Legacy VTK file of the C-alpha trace (Angstrom):
# vtk DataFile Version 3.0
C-alpha trace
ASCII
DATASET POLYDATA
POINTS 297 float
71.390 38.143 131.984
73.417 41.284 131.225
74.969 39.511 128.246
71.576 38.770 126.708
70.379 42.328 127.408
73.454 43.742 125.674
72.979 41.385 122.763
69.349 42.418 122.432
70.317 46.115 122.522
72.972 45.580 119.861
70.447 43.865 117.611
68.007 46.704 118.192
70.673 49.309 117.362
71.614 47.383 114.219
68.000 47.227 113.184
67.672 50.998 113.599
70.845 51.588 111.570
69.534 49.305 108.836
66.230 51.123 108.760
67.809 54.583 108.697
70.275 53.574 106.001
67.629 51.889 103.824
65.409 54.926 104.142
68.274 57.230 103.114
69.011 55.048 100.105
65.700 56.231 98.644
67.354 59.619 98.086
68.883 59.937 94.612
72.029 61.749 95.791
72.615 59.505 98.810
72.352 56.495 96.504
74.723 58.064 93.984
77.385 58.644 96.639
77.086 55.145 98.099
77.303 53.554 94.632
80.651 55.243 93.978
82.135 54.320 97.359
81.831 50.541 96.808
82.000 49.709 100.532
79.992 47.166 102.535
76.612 48.234 103.816
77.498 47.224 107.391
80.407 49.656 107.284
78.564 52.497 105.570
75.617 52.340 107.955
77.809 53.851 110.677
78.255 56.947 108.505
74.648 57.404 107.418
74.235 60.874 108.914
77.498 62.129 107.372
76.596 60.674 103.974
73.195 62.368 104.279
74.972 65.674 104.883
77.185 65.049 101.864
74.197 64.130 99.686
72.469 67.362 100.680
75.533 69.377 99.648
75.829 67.406 96.409
72.198 68.173 95.642
72.831 71.881 96.275
75.734 71.740 93.817
73.662 70.040 91.117
71.156 72.902 91.154
73.677 75.736 91.540
74.230 78.177 88.654
77.068 80.256 90.138
79.068 80.541 93.332
76.946 83.436 94.585
73.995 81.022 94.839
75.951 78.447 96.865
73.855 77.033 99.734
76.536 74.813 101.257
78.115 75.436 104.653
81.326 76.696 103.098
80.727 78.736 99.950
82.266 77.107 96.919
82.933 73.763 98.615
81.040 70.498 99.085
81.529 68.135 102.035
82.096 64.793 100.301
83.427 61.342 101.200
86.348 59.436 99.740
87.914 56.029 100.394
91.515 55.897 101.623
93.016 52.485 102.353
89.544 51.032 102.817
88.495 53.754 105.263
85.846 56.393 104.684
87.032 59.982 105.044
85.184 63.246 104.469
86.680 66.469 103.114
85.640 69.794 101.615
86.138 69.748 97.856
85.927 72.875 95.676
83.111 73.035 93.144
83.694 73.837 89.459
83.014 77.539 90.060
85.460 77.679 92.950
88.092 75.827 90.919
87.788 78.450 88.182
88.296 81.231 90.728
91.222 79.407 92.339
92.881 78.949 88.948
92.308 82.583 88.084
93.729 83.751 91.424
96.648 81.327 91.510
99.052 84.165 90.688
98.245 85.820 94.017
100.450 83.255 95.737
103.374 85.126 94.191
102.290 88.438 95.728
103.165 89.625 99.206
102.076 93.183 99.861
102.507 95.190 103.035
99.899 97.670 104.298
98.258 98.072 100.887
94.584 97.993 99.806
93.207 94.582 98.808
92.005 96.064 95.505
95.602 96.052 94.254
95.574 92.245 94.186
93.034 92.427 91.363
94.643 95.335 89.496
94.761 94.578 85.797
96.223 96.184 82.689
92.864 95.613 80.998
91.114 97.722 83.644
93.413 100.753 83.698
92.067 104.201 82.841
93.320 104.965 79.319
91.373 108.005 78.133
93.636 110.650 79.662
96.535 111.482 77.301
98.599 112.597 80.320
98.870 108.925 81.272
99.961 107.638 77.853
103.711 108.024 78.342
103.676 106.057 81.587
101.324 103.380 80.250
103.516 102.896 77.168
106.605 102.647 79.382
104.952 99.945 81.471
103.723 97.998 78.433
107.210 98.096 76.967
108.581 96.975 80.340
106.206 93.994 80.339
107.216 92.995 76.832
110.934 93.110 77.610
111.199 92.082 81.252
113.998 89.563 81.821
114.261 89.616 85.615
116.809 92.407 85.982
115.385 95.423 84.149
115.451 98.931 85.535
112.330 99.925 87.387
110.503 103.240 87.455
110.505 106.246 89.756
106.974 107.486 89.108
105.994 110.805 90.652
102.951 112.997 90.238
99.871 114.386 91.876
97.862 112.651 94.573
95.284 110.117 93.381
96.317 109.943 89.708
96.678 106.161 89.781
100.437 105.671 90.061
100.212 102.710 92.420
97.426 100.968 90.509
99.333 101.119 87.229
102.400 99.505 88.759
100.320 96.949 90.690
98.631 95.940 87.416
102.071 95.521 85.839
103.296 93.446 88.776
100.213 91.224 88.649
100.876 90.405 85.007
104.398 89.294 85.898
103.266 87.346 88.972
101.151 85.258 86.577
104.434 84.279 84.930
105.856 83.115 88.253
107.742 86.204 89.417
107.506 87.148 93.106
106.262 90.691 93.656
105.780 92.957 96.634
104.336 96.411 97.238
105.094 98.183 100.501
103.192 101.298 101.517
106.269 102.997 102.875
104.766 105.297 105.573
102.958 102.352 107.221
105.735 99.854 106.582
108.291 101.759 108.649
105.783 102.338 111.456
106.030 98.608 112.065
109.792 98.697 112.518
109.504 97.586 116.152
107.231 94.611 115.430
108.655 91.139 116.042
108.680 90.150 112.354
109.884 93.436 110.878
113.400 92.133 110.276
111.982 89.213 108.274
109.814 91.615 106.264
112.829 93.757 105.392
114.775 90.688 104.288
111.874 89.624 102.105
111.539 92.977 100.321
115.286 93.123 99.837
115.195 89.879 97.850
111.822 89.810 96.095
111.931 89.810 92.278
109.967 93.027 91.868
109.486 95.620 94.599
107.414 98.782 94.711
108.174 101.272 97.487
104.907 103.171 97.447
104.453 106.794 98.513
108.062 107.501 99.442
108.262 110.957 100.972
104.917 110.742 102.781
106.551 109.181 105.859
107.623 110.946 109.041
111.296 110.973 108.193
113.896 110.007 110.745
117.603 109.507 110.196
117.138 105.905 111.300
114.451 104.872 108.827
116.332 106.667 106.056
119.841 105.341 106.804
119.147 101.975 108.454
116.078 100.776 106.581
115.599 102.528 103.230
119.255 102.830 102.253
120.142 99.140 102.908
117.086 97.982 100.947
118.017 100.111 97.950
121.716 99.237 98.222
121.054 95.499 98.330
118.680 95.621 95.383
121.100 97.745 93.392
124.007 95.377 94.103
121.923 92.363 93.071
120.279 93.960 90.021
116.768 93.482 91.398
113.960 95.427 89.738
112.714 98.257 91.934
109.863 100.734 91.487
109.123 103.814 93.581
106.125 106.144 93.655
106.065 109.570 95.245
104.172 112.839 95.191
107.615 114.487 95.084
109.833 114.801 92.049
113.458 113.735 92.519
114.641 117.169 93.662
111.761 117.573 96.119
112.402 114.063 97.418
116.064 114.930 97.908
115.057 117.937 99.971
112.647 115.818 102.046
115.240 113.120 102.717
117.894 115.634 103.750
115.870 116.974 106.661
116.063 115.342 110.072
116.114 116.443 113.699
119.880 116.643 113.342
119.530 119.330 110.691
120.150 119.247 106.956
121.966 116.093 105.862
122.444 116.512 102.151
125.148 113.873 101.778
123.012 111.128 103.317
120.007 112.160 101.255
122.220 112.224 98.189
123.153 108.584 98.754
119.498 107.614 98.585
118.888 109.694 95.469
121.959 108.197 93.799
120.629 104.687 94.376
117.180 105.632 93.105
118.756 107.003 89.931
120.703 103.760 89.474
117.641 101.587 89.992
114.979 103.485 88.063
113.949 105.592 85.122
112.270 108.888 86.061
108.770 109.706 84.813
106.151 112.203 85.901
102.404 111.704 85.617
100.069 114.608 86.266
96.517 113.456 85.761
93.005 113.737 87.180
92.443 112.624 90.753
90.723 109.238 90.366
89.882 109.044 94.063
87.338 111.860 93.972
LINES 1 298
297 0 1 2 3 4 5 6 7 8 9 10 11 12 13 14 15 16 17 18 19 20 21 22 23 24 25 26 27 28 29 30 31 32 33 34 35 36 37 38 39 40 41 42 43 44 45 46 47 48 49 50 51 52 53 54 55 56 57 58 59 60 61 62 63 64 65 66 67 68 69 70 71 72 73 74 75 76 77 78 79 80 81 82 83 84 85 86 87 88 89 90 91 92 93 94 95 96 97 98 99 100 101 102 103 104 105 106 107 108 109 110 111 112 113 114 115 116 117 118 119 120 121 122 123 124 125 126 127 128 129 130 131 132 133 134 135 136 137 138 139 140 141 142 143 144 145 146 147 148 149 150 151 152 153 154 155 156 157 158 159 160 161 162 163 164 165 166 167 168 169 170 171 172 173 174 175 176 177 178 179 180 181 182 183 184 185 186 187 188 189 190 191 192 193 194 195 196 197 198 199 200 201 202 203 204 205 206 207 208 209 210 211 212 213 214 215 216 217 218 219 220 221 222 223 224 225 226 227 228 229 230 231 232 233 234 235 236 237 238 239 240 241 242 243 244 245 246 247 248 249 250 251 252 253 254 255 256 257 258 259 260 261 262 263 264 265 266 267 268 269 270 271 272 273 274 275 276 277 278 279 280 281 282 283 284 285 286 287 288 289 290 291 292 293 294 295 296
C-alpha cells in the first residue's frame, strides 16, 4: 500500500513540476535560457525556480542602460546558468558595463597602498590641476619621467606646502605605470610605522622594499623614534638603493629641515644617523620643491 501511495505522490509531484515548467516556458527570457542549455526537460524541471531567477536577471539586463540602473541582486552581475560536463551550474557573470569597468580598473591589481585615501587609486595625469605655473616644473619632471622610465630611474624627493597636491601628482604617475604592468605602492609613513607591532608588518616592509615603484608619503610628519628611523626607514632605503629600485618621497620639509627632524630623538641629537638617511635619499631621488595653493581648502 505504501508503495502505491509513494508512486502516486511521485506522479503528482512530477505533474506539478511539468505544469510549473510549462508555465515558465511562456516567458520569453526563460525560454531563451532553456533553448541555449540544450538539456532534457525532465532534468531542467528540477531547476525551474533557479532558471526563473536567472530569466528575471536577464530581463533586467536587457532593459538596463548603465550600471547605476542595475536591478539585479549584485550590481553589475547576472545570475546565469551554464552546462559543465552535462550538469547545470549557476554563477554570477559580469554584464557589459561591469566588464568595461573591470577592464578599466585592471591596473589596480598592480597597486598596493598602505593607509592612503582610496581616491589615489583613480588619480590620473589627465585630471591633475595644471593652471598654476608653480606646479609646471614638477609636472614636466613627472611627464619626462613617464616617457623615459626603464624600471631603474631615479625617483623624486618632492617637498612643499601642505595640501598642494604632491601625493596626487605622484599617484597619478604611478597609476600610469601600473597600467604597463609595474607594481607600485604608496605608504603614508606616519600611519605605516604606527602598525609596526601588527602581525603582518614584517611582510609589509618586505613588500615595500621590493616593489617596483615606492612612494614614502609625508616623511617627517611621523613621531620620530630612533627605532623607526634606524630599523625601519634606513633598511628600506638601503635595500632599494642597493637594488636600484625607483623611490619617491614627499615631505613638508626641505632636505635640510628633514635632516634636522631625523636627527632628533629621545637620546638627543644624532646627526650621523640622520645623515645616513639623507645620504640615501640623495642617492635615490632628485630634489624638487613645489609651493602652490592649498587644494584641500
